[in-house]
C-alpha positions as CSV (number, residue, x, y, z in Angstrom):
1,M,-13.5,0.2,25.4
2,G,-13.8,4.0,24.9
3,N,-10.8,6.0,26.0
4,S,-8.1,3.4,25.5
5,E,-9.3,2.7,21.9
6,I,-9.5,6.4,21.2
7,R,-6.0,6.9,22.5
8,R,-4.7,4.0,20.4
9,L,-6.4,5.6,17.3
10,D,-4.9,9.0,18.1
11,R,-1.4,7.4,18.2
12,E,-2.1,5.7,14.8
13,I,-3.3,9.0,13.3
14,E,-0.2,10.8,14.5
15,K,2.0,8.1,13.1
16,T,0.2,8.1,9.7
17,T,0.4,11.9,9.6
18,K,4.2,11.7,10.1
19,K,4.5,9.2,7.3
20,L,2.4,11.3,5.0
21,E,4.6,14.4,5.7
22,A,7.7,12.3,5.1
23,V,6.4,11.0,1.7
24,R,5.6,14.6,0.7
25,R,9.2,15.5,1.5
26,G,10.4,12.7,-0.8
27,E,11.6,10.3,1.9
28,W,11.5,6.5,1.3
29,W,11.1,5.1,4.8
30,P,7.2,5.2,4.9
31,L,6.9,3.4,1.6
32,N,5.7,-0.2,1.6
33,G,7.7,-2.9,-0.2
34,S,6.2,-2.7,-3.6
35,E,6.5,1.1,-3.6
36,R,10.2,0.9,-2.6
37,R,10.8,-1.6,-5.4
38,A,9.1,0.6,-7.9
39,M,11.2,3.6,-6.8
40,A,14.4,1.6,-6.9
41,R,13.5,0.3,-10.4
42,A,12.8,3.8,-11.7
43,L,16.0,5.1,-10.1
44,A,18.1,2.4,-11.7
45,G,16.4,2.9,-15.0
46,G,17.0,6.6,-14.9
47,A,20.7,6.2,-14.0
48,Y,21.0,3.8,-16.9
49,Q,19.4,6.2,-19.3
50,I,21.7,9.1,-18.1
51,T,24.8,7.0,-18.5
52,R,23.7,6.3,-22.1
53,G,23.4,10.0,-22.7
54,R,19.6,10.0,-22.9
55,S,16.9,11.8,-20.9
56,A,15.6,10.3,-17.6
57,A,12.2,12.1,-17.8
58,R,10.2,8.8,-18.0
59,S,12.0,7.5,-14.9
60,E,11.4,10.8,-13.0
61,Q,7.7,10.6,-14.0
62,R,7.5,7.0,-12.7
63,M,9.1,8.0,-9.4
64,D,6.6,10.9,-9.1
65,T,3.7,8.6,-9.9
66,T,4.9,6.1,-7.2
67,G,5.2,9.0,-4.6
68,T,1.7,10.2,-5.5
69,A,0.3,6.7,-5.1
70,A,1.9,6.4,-1.7
71,E,0.5,9.8,-0.7
72,M,-3.0,8.7,-1.8
73,R,-2.7,5.4,0.1
74,L,-1.7,7.3,3.3
75,N,-4.4,9.8,2.9
76,A,-7.0,7.1,2.6
77,E,-5.6,5.4,5.7
78,L,-5.8,8.7,7.6
79,T,-9.4,9.3,6.5
80,A,-10.3,5.8,7.6
81,L,-8.6,6.3,11.0
82,H,-10.4,9.6,11.5
83,G,-13.8,8.0,10.6
84,E,-13.1,5.2,13.1
85,R,-12.2,7.7,15.8
86,Q,-15.3,9.6,15.2
87,R,-17.4,6.5,15.4
88,L,-15.8,5.5,18.7
89,I,-16.4,9.0,20.2
90,T,-20.1,8.9,19.1
91,E,-20.5,5.5,20.5
92,A,-19.0,6.5,23.9
93,A,-21.2,9.6,24.0
94,R,-24.3,7.5,23.4
95,A,-23.3,5.1,26.1
96,K,-22.7,8.0,28.5
97,A,-26.1,9.6,27.7
98,K,-27.8,6.3,28.2
99,R,-26.3,5.9,31.6
100,K,-27.2,9.4,32.6
101,S,-30.8,9.1,31.4
102,S,-31.4,5.9,33.3
103,G,-30.9,7.8,36.7
104,W,-33.5,8.6,39.3
105,F,-35.2,11.5,37.5
């Protein structure tokens, strides 16, 4: 259970870190469906406002808010993965210590 699970979690952590960096750069590929729809809606609304000769500040703010929400979601996911990894490492260390202590001496 130990090492293979830890390696799997390490891969997930690496993948989530890449997604977080991409969201911070303003890329859309790591966004989930509802976040993509919100971004597209804000983008279309902003384009409409600009063609009408008005400011798109509200749409820009909505896009920033959506990006921030995605960033917070990925941060929470990353924190949970790190916590799970630490739990597995502690569990493996306890099992190893128990095996060693049940020796001859």
